[in-house]
Structure formats: structure tokens, C-alpha cells
GUMIDO-503289 format. One record per residue (C-alpha): residue in three letters; x, y, z. Coordinates in steps of 0.5 Angstrom, whole numbers, plus 500, padded with zeros to 3 digits. Example, Ala and Ser with C-alpha at 12.3 -4.5 7.8 and 13.67 -1.06 7.14 Angstrom:
GUMIDO-503289
ALA525491516/SER527498514/
END
This chain:
GUMIDO-503289
MET373522573/PRO379519569/ALA384516574/THR391519575/GLU398516576/GLN398519583/GLU392514584/PHE395508582/PRO403508584/ALA403501583/LYS401501576/LYS406506574/GLU412502578/THR410496574/SER410500567/ARG417502569/LEU419495570/LEU416492564/GLN419497559/ARG422492553/LEU429491553/SER431487547/GLY437482548/ARG440475549/VAL442475557/LEU446469560/VAL445468567/VAL450465571/ASP449463578/ASP450456582/GLU443457586/LEU437455582/PRO432460585/ASN437466584/ARG437464576/LEU429463576/TYR428469579/MET433473574/ARG430469569/LYS423471570/LEU425479571/LEU428479564/GLU423475560/THR418479563/ARG422485559/ALA422481553/CYS429478554/GLU431472551/VAL435468557/PHE440462558/ASP442460565/ALA448456567/ALA450453574/ASN457454573/GLY463457570/ALA464451565/ALA457451563/ALA457458562/ILE463458557/ASP460453553/ILE453457552/ALA457463551/LEU461460545/LYS455457542/ARG449462543/GLN453469543/PRO449472548/ASP449480548/LEU450480556/ILE452476562/LEU450476569/VAL455473573/ASP455471580/ILE462471584/ILE461466589/MET461459586/PRO464453587/GLU470450582/MET470456578/ASP468463581/GLY466469578/PHE473472577/GLU476466574/LEU470466569/CYS470473567/GLY478472566/ARG477466561/LEU471470557/ARG476476556/ASP481472554/GLU477468549/VAL477471542/ARG470469541/THR467472547/ARG471478549/HIS466483546/ILE460480551/PRO459485556/VAL459482563/ILE456485570/MET458482576/VAL452480581/THR455479588/ALA454480595/LYS462482596/SER462489598/ARG470490599/ILE473495594/GLU478490593/ASP473485590/ILE470490586/GLU477492583/THR478485581/GLY472484577/PHE473490573/GLU481488572/ARG478481570/GLY474484564/ALA467486568/MET464492566/ASP459493571/TYR457490578/ILE451490582/ARG450488590/LYS446482593/PRO440483595/PHE439487589/ASN433492587/PRO429489581/ARG429496578/GLU436497579/LEU438491576/MET433492570/LEU436499569/ARG443496569/VAL442491564/GLY438496560/ASN444500559/ALA449494558/LEU444492552/ALA444499549/LEU451500550/LYS452493546/GLN447494541/SER451501540/ASN458497539/ASP455492535/ALA452497530/LEU459501530/THR463495529/ILE459493523/TRP459501520/ASN467500521/LYS467494517/ARG463497512/VAL468503512/ALA474499512/ARG471495506/ASP470501502/LEU477504504/GLU480498501/LEU476498495/ALA478505494/GLY485504495/ALA485498490/ILE482503485/GLN487508487/ARG493504486/SER491501479/LEU491509477/PHE498510480/SER502504477/ASP509502480/THR511499473/PRO518500471/HIS519505465/PHE525504460/SER527508455/ARG534508451/ARG537514456/PHE534512463/GLU530507467/VAL525509472/ARG523505478/ILE518506483/ALA516504490/TYR509506493/ARG507505500/THR501508503/CYS500509511/MET492508510/ASP488504505/VAL488510501/GLY494515500/GLY495522498/ASP501522494/ALA501522486/PHE506520481/ASP507519474/ILE511518468/ILE508521461/SER511519454/LEU511525450/PRO512526442/ASP519525440/GLY522521445/LYS521526451/HIS518524458/CYS515528464/ILE516525471/TYR513528477/VAL512526484/ALA507530489/ASP504530496/VAL498532498/SER497536505/GLY494532510/HIS491524511/GLY485520509/VAL480520504/ALA480528502/PRO487528500/ALA487521496/MET481524492/ILE485530491/SER491526489/SER487522484/LEU484529481/LEU491532481/LYS494526477/ALA488526472/THR489534471/ALA497533470/SER496528465/GLU492533461/MET496539462/ILE503535461/ARG500533454/ARG497540452/TYR503544455/ALA509540454/GLU512544448/GLN512550453/GLY516546459/PRO515545466/ALA513552468/ALA507553464/ILE505546466/CYS505547473/ASN501554472/ALA496551469/LEU495545474/ASN496550479/MET490554477/VAL485548476/ILE487545483/ARG485552486/GLN479552482/ARG476545484/ILE479545491/ASP475550495/ASN479549501/PRO485552504/SER487546508/TYR489542501/PHE495543497/ALA500539494/THR508540493/LEU510537487/PHE517536483/MET517535476/ALA522533471/MET522533463/HIS527530459/ASP529531452/PRO533526448/LYS535530442/THR538536447/LEU540531452/GLU537536457/TRP533536463/ARG528541465/CYS525541472/MET520545477/ASN520545484/CYS513547487/GLY515547495/HIS517539494/PRO523536498/HIS529537493/PRO531530489/VAL538526491/SER543526485/ILE549522484/ARG553522478/THR559517477/GLY558515484/ALA559522487/ALA553526490/VAL551532486/ASP550539490/SER543539491/SER542546492/MET541547485/PHE534544486/ASN532549490/LYS532555485/GLY525559484/GLY518556484/GLY517554491/THR509555492/PRO505548492/ILE500547487/GLY493549489/PHE496554494/PRO490558496/PHE494565496/GLY498569492/ASP499569484/GLU495564480/ASN501563475/PRO506563480/TYR512560476/SER516562470/GLU521559466/ALA526563470/ASP524558476/GLU526552472/ILE532548474/ARG536545467/PHE542541467/LYS545536462/ASP544529461/GLU551526462/GLY549519463/ASP552515469/THR547518474/PHE542516479/ILE536521481/LEU532520487/LEU525523487/TYR521522494/THR516524498/ASP517527506/GLY514520508/LEU521518508/THR525524511/GLU520524517/ALA520517518/ARG522516525/HIS527511528/VAL524506533/THR529507538/SER531514538/GLY525517535/GLU529521531/GLU527523524/CYS531520518/GLY532527515/ARG538527510/GLN540520511/VAL536518506/GLU541520501/ALA546516505/PHE542510504/TYR540511497/GLU548512495/GLN549505499/VAL543502495/ILE545504488/GLN552501489/ASP550494487/PRO548493480/ALA545487481/ILE539490485/PRO534492479/ASP529496483/LYS533501487/SER527504490/ALA524498493/ALA531497496/LEU531504499/LEU525503503/ASP527496505/ALA534499507/LEU530504511/GLU526499515/SER531494516/GLU535500520/GLY529501524/TYR526507521/GLN518506521/LEU515508514/GLY508507516/GLY506514519/ASP506517512/ASP505515505/CYS512514502/THR513514495/ALA520513492/ILE522514484/SER529512482/ILE531515475/HIS538511473/ILE541515467/LEU545510463/ASP552510462/PRO553509455/LYS559506456/LYS556500459/VAL550499454/VAL554494449/ILE548493445/GLU542497443/GLN538496437/PRO531494434/VAL531487431/LEU526484425/ARG522478426/ASN526474423/ILE529468426/TYR536468422/LEU537475424/VAL535474432/SER541468431/GLU546473429/VAL544479434/ALA544473439/LYS552472437/GLN553479437/CYS551480444/GLU555474446/VAL561477443/ALA560484446/VAL559482453/ALA565478453/ALA569484451/GLN567487457/GLY570482462/ILE564477462/SER566470463/ARG566465457/ASP560461460/THR556467462/ALA557470455/GLY554464452/LEU548464457/VAL547471455/ARG547469447/LEU542463449/LEU537468453/VAL537473447/MET536467442/GLU530464446/LEU527470448/GLY527472440/ALA525465438/ASN519466442/LEU517472440/VAL518470432/GLU514464434/HIS509466439/GLY509474439/GLY504475434/LEU508480430/SER508481423/GLU513480418/ASP515487418/ASP515488426/SER521488430/PHE523488437/TRP527493441/LEU533490445/GLN538493450/VAL544489453/ARG548492459/VAL554490463/ASP556493469/GLY561490473/ASN559482473/VAL552484472/CYS549483465/GLN542486464/LEU538485458/VAL531489456/LEU527487451/VAL521491448/ASP516488443/GLU509490441/GLY506483440/ALA501479444/GLU500480451/TRP504475455/ASN500470460/LEU504473466/GLU501468471/GLU504462466/ALA510466464/LEU512467471/GLY509461475/TYR509455470/LYS510448472/LEU515444468/ASP510438466/GLU510434460/ALA503438458/TYR507445459/MET513443455/GLY509439449/GLU505445448/ARG509451449/GLY516448448/ARG522450452/GLY523457451/LEU520460457/ALA523454461/ILE530456459/THR529463460/ASN527463467/THR532458469/ILE538462465/SER536468469/ASP538470476/ARG532475476/ILE527476470/GLU521481470/ARG515481465/TYR511487464/ARG505490460/VAL506497459/ASN502501454/ASP500496449/GLU508493449/ASN511487453/LEU517489457/THR522483459/TYR528485464/CYS533480465/THR539480470/ILE545475469/ILE550475474/ASP557472472/GLN560468478/GLU567468474/GLY568474471/THR570481474/
END
């Protein structure tokens, strides 16, 4: 007749004690018999065991061996268990290792001190071997779970970081220049990936479409939807451009509703289209915060941007074609105007002290920023101004798009220039005369001439342009600030070299003085590659003129 568990209780108990525990355990006790006893118990359960007779040795072993658990006797000479717990917790390389106090102390105050110093559990001496093994097993299992979670979190963090980098490559914040306006974009996400979407689309006949959108929610799903929205919007804008914003938004709304089968996700959007022939803007507001508009230094009544529309893109209820031409906002391009498109991450940013939302103060901050013509990137300057005033922008994605509709009176030169060194020289002279006529000092006007000459000469010699090619040049004067925009279709600049050059003999001999001179003359110089074109933007501030 086979034996039963009731006939061999000792065997059953031994089986429980011998259950495998897998892990590395450090035993810290000044009494050798105690260390030997616990070593035998733990090694019987398949643990790898280290031991230390004092706190200093324990710290050294913990740093080198990185155990999964530390058993610490409280009463030890020189460094007691409480101090050891505190030092292990304060050391970055050991603070993640769980500690169990093994103590003869029974006062609640002593146990409380141990927990305050970083211990996770305690067991009283003399202890039952079974109880010790149960507590050690629980601690090791928890450590393994935490380690697995840490590895998973790091993997997710790396994946999100990569996804964010890919997404940011889709949403370029490179400035855009046309003959009528300049666009600057600042984009910050509250996570590695973001739910804002934006773009500037160049259309036939010099038309442009600019939009900004904000997908509901935060995290991976809104980020994926924002990328889908951008891809879809690019297609719909080109397909329905002639019909205008209402037709574009209806098509975009239908596609997003069909592809996103979740009522929690939709996107507010503001879209603006510019026609250089009629000098008219046509806009559609799909539930988005209305823009800030400042014309000739004075704020424009923003209520005009609230007309019609209203329904977010992809909103799961209501008509599939909720927008009509009657909902469009139309206004003339009168020049000398700034328009700010933004997402609600700006208005909902809370002040670090008062906790109040920024709200419509965004308009006041934007008015301050645009007062200084020497600041080229008004969008980035706006976000910096908000943060410097104590508003925390990290709670949501933040996108700011500043559209500067140029004042024709401040554009002193605007023309294509053929790839001919003599023509470049003549245009450079014209630029000197034109900026001087606006009150720029003689010396600074001479620098503008030299800048145009060197940039043009570099294009002629190194730009890869054919004899019949030309580049586009625009020179503006605003107060004592001269700004030069040059666009060419030549070979792509080596931006690292152009912006981070070293003025050594090898560089000067190989490339000449052109880039060195232009970088020295300009108070600020920016170079971009946009749609197979090189864009150079230079700022020179006249310290002597008006």
C-alpha cells in the first residue's frame, strides 16, 4: 500500500522548505554562526549566497555583486543595520535592491526606523526557517517582477523615442518663405510622441495652404491619428484646393471618420489658404481655438474667426459633410500683419505659482514678441516667453505657427538674379543703395552689399546652377534691422560645414572666404533645405542707424 502524506509529515515539511528560490542573496551579520546557518538554508533552496560581517564589507559586496536581496542584522558594531539600510538607499547603484531586516528588536519604533531607512520587510530573531524562506521567496519574486517591469519600461521608452523621432521628421518645423509672407513653427510634445498635426502645402499658381490640428487625448493612439491626419490632409488639400477649405475639410472629415472607429478620437483644426493673385485668405475653423491677428501693430477682432464650421474633424456624430463655403472666413491680405495659429496646450498652460491657465494672455505675449524685428523666430520666442513667465508647457502638446504677412513698404529689393557674377555685383550695389535709403547707416549698408555679393558669388562658383538658372533674392528693412532671404535650386548645402566651419588654413584654401565672411557679417544666419531648394536667411542689425 503506497505511503500517504499523513504517514510522512516530516517529508512533507522538508519538501516545502526545499522549494527552489532562484536568486542572489547577501547575508549581513556580525555573528559567524548566524551567517553560516542562513547560508545553509538559502543554498539548500538554490540561492547564490554572499555574506559580510559588517556594514562596510556589505556595501562593497553589494556594489560589486549586485545581489537580488540583502538580509541585514540590525545590531552590529561600528555601522548598525539602520545606517547600512540608509547608505544602501542613498547609493544609486544599490537603492533598487530590496532589504529585509533580521532583528531581535521588537519595539514598533525600531521597526518603523528600519522602514524609514529603506527596508522592505523584517523578521524577528529567533526566526522560524519556514517563515524566513517565505519572506525571502516573496522578496525575490517581487524583485524579479520589478526587474522585468524595468526592462519592459526601458524597451517601451526606446520604442516611443524612436516613434517620436520618426513622427517629428514628418512634422517639419522648417521656416517657409513666400513673396507675401513668412511662416515660423514651434512644436513641443508633452511625451515622446504627440497628437498635434500641422503643415504648409505649396500649391500651383503660388497658392499656399497652412493648417494646425489637435487630436483629442494623449499618447500613442493620438500620435498615430495625427500622422494619419497629416497624410490624408496632404492628399485632400492637393485634390480639392480649387474648391477651397470647406471641400477639403469635408473630404478629410469623411476619411477620418471611416478609418477611426472610436468616438473618443477626433481633431480640432484651423485651415488657411492664401491666393497671391486675389490677395485673399480663405479659412475654416473646425472647433479649434481661433487665431490671434495683429495688423499694423493693433489686434484685430478675433470674433471673425468663429464664423461657421465648429465641428471637429472626424467627430463621430452629425453630418458627414458638415462644412460649407458659407462657413469660410475670408479676409484681404493687406500686408503688415501677424497671424498666430496655435493648439490649446498654450492657453491651458498653468502658472507654476498661481495655477491659473494662460488663456487669452497668449495674445498679449505674442504682441510683445512681434515688436522686435530682430527676433526671426516669433513662434519659438513666444513659447520661451510663456515659460519665462512661469507657465508650464509640459502638460500638453504645444504648437505655435506665426504667419508674418509682409509690409510691402519694408521690402526694398525682391527679384530673381541670374547666375552671372557681374549681375550679382550689380544687384549687390542696388541693395546697398536701397537699404541706405531706408535710414540704414553707410557702414551697415556696405555690409549688406558685401553679404549679397559673397552669397551670390558662392552660388555662381559652387552652387551647381546652370548658366540659365537664377536665384531669388529678397531684402527687407524694418527699423534698424536688415533681413535677407535667398532661395536657390542648386546643390544641397553641407549645413554642418556651413554652420560649424573652422577657420583653419585647409578650410580657407579649399572653400575660399565666402562662407567665413557671410557668417561673420551676419548677426544671425540660418540655412535650410526645403523641397529641393536651399534657403538662406540672414539678419544684420544696424547699431548706428535708426
